[in-house]
C-alpha beads as a LAMMPS data file, in Angstrom:
LAMMPS data file: protein, C-alpha beads

98 atoms
97 bonds

1 atom types
1 bond types

-500.0 500.0 xlo xhi
-500.0 500.0 ylo yhi
-500.0 500.0 zlo zhi

Masses

1 110.0

Atoms # bond

1 1 1 -377.733 -247.549 -423.572
2 1 1 -380.418 -249.875 -422.308
3 1 1 -380.214 -253.587 -423.160
4 1 1 -383.751 -253.706 -424.668
5 1 1 -383.269 -251.140 -427.421
6 1 1 -384.795 -251.577 -430.808
7 1 1 -382.448 -251.685 -433.804
8 1 1 -383.245 -248.090 -434.754
9 1 1 -382.784 -246.850 -431.177
10 1 1 -379.459 -248.663 -430.944
11 1 1 -378.240 -247.044 -434.177
12 1 1 -379.277 -243.636 -432.864
13 1 1 -377.400 -244.256 -429.605
14 1 1 -374.279 -245.375 -431.483
15 1 1 -374.372 -242.208 -433.614
16 1 1 -374.722 -240.112 -430.456
17 1 1 -371.801 -241.986 -428.848
18 1 1 -369.618 -241.212 -431.876
19 1 1 -370.721 -237.586 -431.827
20 1 1 -369.918 -237.404 -428.103
21 1 1 -366.558 -239.160 -428.455
22 1 1 -365.440 -236.589 -431.036
23 1 1 -366.283 -233.723 -428.663
24 1 1 -365.542 -235.097 -425.184
25 1 1 -361.984 -233.756 -424.986
26 1 1 -363.108 -230.313 -426.138
27 1 1 -365.823 -230.383 -423.486
28 1 1 -363.465 -231.421 -420.689
29 1 1 -360.711 -228.986 -421.665
30 1 1 -363.121 -226.052 -421.990
31 1 1 -360.635 -224.593 -424.480
32 1 1 -361.736 -221.027 -425.263
33 1 1 -360.360 -221.307 -428.794
34 1 1 -362.471 -224.407 -429.523
35 1 1 -365.629 -223.903 -427.501
36 1 1 -368.663 -226.056 -427.902
37 1 1 -371.892 -224.177 -428.420
38 1 1 -374.447 -224.143 -425.600
39 1 1 -376.581 -226.564 -427.636
40 1 1 -373.621 -228.940 -428.088
41 1 1 -372.832 -228.842 -424.361
42 1 1 -376.480 -229.553 -423.520
43 1 1 -376.581 -232.460 -426.003
44 1 1 -373.318 -233.894 -424.709
45 1 1 -374.319 -233.597 -421.048
46 1 1 -377.700 -235.186 -421.756
47 1 1 -375.964 -238.097 -423.457
48 1 1 -373.466 -238.477 -420.603
49 1 1 -376.354 -238.677 -418.145
50 1 1 -377.742 -241.676 -420.055
51 1 1 -374.739 -243.533 -421.467
52 1 1 -372.484 -245.473 -419.134
53 1 1 -369.871 -246.101 -421.819
54 1 1 -369.417 -242.409 -422.641
55 1 1 -369.502 -241.465 -418.940
56 1 1 -366.685 -243.956 -418.362
57 1 1 -364.743 -242.427 -421.261
58 1 1 -365.165 -238.938 -419.760
59 1 1 -363.982 -240.244 -416.389
60 1 1 -360.919 -241.868 -417.976
61 1 1 -360.023 -238.582 -419.715
62 1 1 -360.339 -236.724 -416.398
63 1 1 -358.136 -239.270 -414.604
64 1 1 -355.521 -239.123 -417.374
65 1 1 -355.496 -235.321 -417.383
66 1 1 -355.082 -235.278 -413.604
67 1 1 -352.247 -237.800 -413.706
68 1 1 -350.450 -235.875 -416.454
69 1 1 -350.863 -232.645 -414.494
70 1 1 -349.406 -234.208 -411.348
71 1 1 -346.552 -235.751 -413.324
72 1 1 -345.694 -232.467 -415.017
73 1 1 -345.730 -230.618 -411.686
74 1 1 -343.533 -233.269 -410.043
75 1 1 -341.056 -233.549 -412.914
76 1 1 -339.723 -230.152 -413.931
77 1 1 -337.411 -230.260 -416.941
78 1 1 -333.682 -230.623 -416.386
79 1 1 -332.157 -227.135 -416.866
80 1 1 -329.146 -228.588 -418.712
81 1 1 -331.447 -230.421 -421.138
82 1 1 -333.437 -227.240 -421.716
83 1 1 -330.229 -225.340 -422.478
84 1 1 -329.084 -228.034 -424.943
85 1 1 -332.427 -227.844 -426.687
86 1 1 -332.262 -224.046 -426.889
87 1 1 -328.746 -224.237 -428.328
88 1 1 -329.909 -226.763 -430.924
89 1 1 -332.888 -224.607 -431.908
90 1 1 -330.665 -221.528 -432.169
91 1 1 -328.218 -223.463 -434.318
92 1 1 -330.963 -224.691 -436.607
93 1 1 -332.401 -221.188 -436.839
94 1 1 -329.005 -219.782 -437.782
95 1 1 -328.554 -222.421 -440.504
96 1 1 -331.998 -221.640 -441.951
97 1 1 -331.214 -217.917 -442.063
98 1 1 -328.121 -218.427 -444.222

Bonds

1 1 1 2
2 1 2 3
3 1 3 4
4 1 4 5
5 1 5 6
6 1 6 7
7 1 7 8
8 1 8 9
9 1 9 10
10 1 10 11
11 1 11 12
12 1 12 13
13 1 13 14
14 1 14 15
15 1 15 16
16 1 16 17
17 1 17 18
18 1 18 19
19 1 19 20
20 1 20 21
21 1 21 22
22 1 22 23
23 1 23 24
24 1 24 25
25 1 25 26
26 1 26 27
27 1 27 28
28 1 28 29
29 1 29 30
30 1 30 31
31 1 31 32
32 1 32 33
33 1 33 34
34 1 34 35
35 1 35 36
36 1 36 37
37 1 37 38
38 1 38 39
39 1 39 40
40 1 40 41
41 1 41 42
42 1 42 43
43 1 43 44
44 1 44 45
45 1 45 46
46 1 46 47
47 1 47 48
48 1 48 49
49 1 49 50
50 1 50 51
51 1 51 52
52 1 52 53
53 1 53 54
54 1 54 55
55 1 55 56
56 1 56 57
57 1 57 58
58 1 58 59
59 1 59 60
60 1 60 61
61 1 61 62
62 1 62 63
63 1 63 64
64 1 64 65
65 1 65 66
66 1 66 67
67 1 67 68
68 1 68 69
69 1 69 70
70 1 70 71
71 1 71 72
72 1 72 73
73 1 73 74
74 1 74 75
75 1 75 76
76 1 76 77
77 1 77 78
78 1 78 79
79 1 79 80
80 1 80 81
81 1 81 82
82 1 82 83
83 1 83 84
84 1 84 85
85 1 85 86
86 1 86 87
87 1 87 88
88 1 88 89
89 1 89 90
90 1 90 91
91 1 91 92
92 1 92 93
93 1 93 94
94 1 94 95
95 1 95 96
96 1 96 97
97 1 97 98
C-alpha cells in the first residue's frame, strides 16, 4: 500500500489484504482438495506484487513451512511411543465396540 492513498483507496486495500490473508495458506499449499480458481490466483498474485505486508506474510508462511518440513524430517517419531499410541487406540476402539 502506498503512503499517499485516499481514504477509499486505503479501505479497498485493507479489504484486499483481508481477502488475501484468508487465502494465502491455500495458495501456498496448492492443496488439490481446496484449489483456488484461476481468477483467485490471479487476484492474489496481483495483490502480492503490490502489497509489502501481504508479501511478508507469504514469505513468513514459506519459512515456517520449510522449518516444519526440516524438523519433521530430522525428528522421526520414537518407535516405542508409536507402539504405545497404537496400543492405546486399539484399547479405546475395543472399549467402544463393546
